[in-house]
C-alpha positions in Angstrom: 0.1 0.2 -0.2 2.9 2.2 0.9 4.3 1.5 -2.8 0.7 2.5 -4.2 1.0 5.9 -2.2 4.5 7.2 -3.5 3.6 6.0 -7.1 0.8 8.2 -6.7 2.9 11.2 -5.1 4.9 11.2 -8.6 2.3 13.6 -9.9 3.1 16.2 -6.9 5.4 19.2 -8.4 7.7 19.0 -5.2 8.0 15.3 -5.4 8.8 15.7 -9.4 11.3 18.4 -8.6 12.9 16.5 -6.2 13.3 13.8 -8.2 14.9 16.0 -11.2 17.2 17.6 -8.9 18.7 14.2 -7.4 17.8 15.8 -3.8 17.0 13.0 -1.7 16.1 15.3 1.3 13.8 17.5 -0.4 12.0 14.2 -2.0 11.6 12.6 1.4 10.3 16.0 2.7 7.7 16.2 0.3 6.7 12.7 0.8 6.2 12.9 4.6 4.4 16.1 4.1 1.9 14.1 2.0 1.6 10.9 4.2 1.1 13.5 6.9 -1.6 15.1 5.0 -3.0 11.5 4.1 -3.3 10.5 7.8 -0.5 8.2 7.4 1.5 10.1 10.2 3.5 7.4 11.6 5.1 6.6 8.0 5.7 10.7 7.6 7.3 10.8 11.1 9.8 7.6 10.4 10.5 9.8 7.1 10.8 13.2 8.7 13.3 11.3 11.0 15.0 9.8 8.5 16.0 12.8 6.2 17.0 14.7 9.6 13.8 16.8 10.4 13.7 15.1 14.3 11.9 17.9 15.2 8.6 17.5 12.9 8.9 14.1 13.2 8.8 14.6 17.3 5.6 16.7 16.6 4.0 14.1 14.8 4.5 11.5 17.3 3.0 13.6 20.0 0.3 14.2 18.3 -0.2 10.6 17.8 0.3 9.7 21.3 3.6 8.3 20.7 5.5 10.2 23.8 8.5 8.4 24.3 9.5 8.6 20.5 8.5 12.1 20.2 10.8 12.5 23.3 14.0 11.1 21.7 13.1 12.7 18.5 12.9 16.2 20.3 16.3 15.7 21.9 17.8 14.4 18.3 16.8 17.9 17.2 18.7 19.9 20.0 14.9 20.6 21.4 15.6 19.9 25.1 12.4 22.0 26.8 10.3 20.2 24.1 11.5 16.9 25.2 11.4 17.8 28.8 7.7 18.8 28.4 7.0 15.8 26.6 8.8 13.7 29.2 6.4 15.2 32.1 3.2 14.1 30.0 4.6 10.6 29.2 5.1 10.2 33.5 1.2 11.6 34.0 -0.1 9.2 31.8 
């Protein structure tokens, strides 16, 4: 199913330009944005994390209630304050 979604995304201008430029990060970010918009949020978070956008991945994981993953992503992104806030929420649960 994910492969079908990827092929469908090739019609997107951002994705086509990422492919044409050979810019893997730009391509992955564009795909992640589309997956997030299509409610395939966990896959989007994984893609964001893989291309170095740990903060964005952390925001998505937090929205999904996956607080440990969110906290780790925030730490990876250097967002200690956000990680501490998420850590506090995780302990309250």
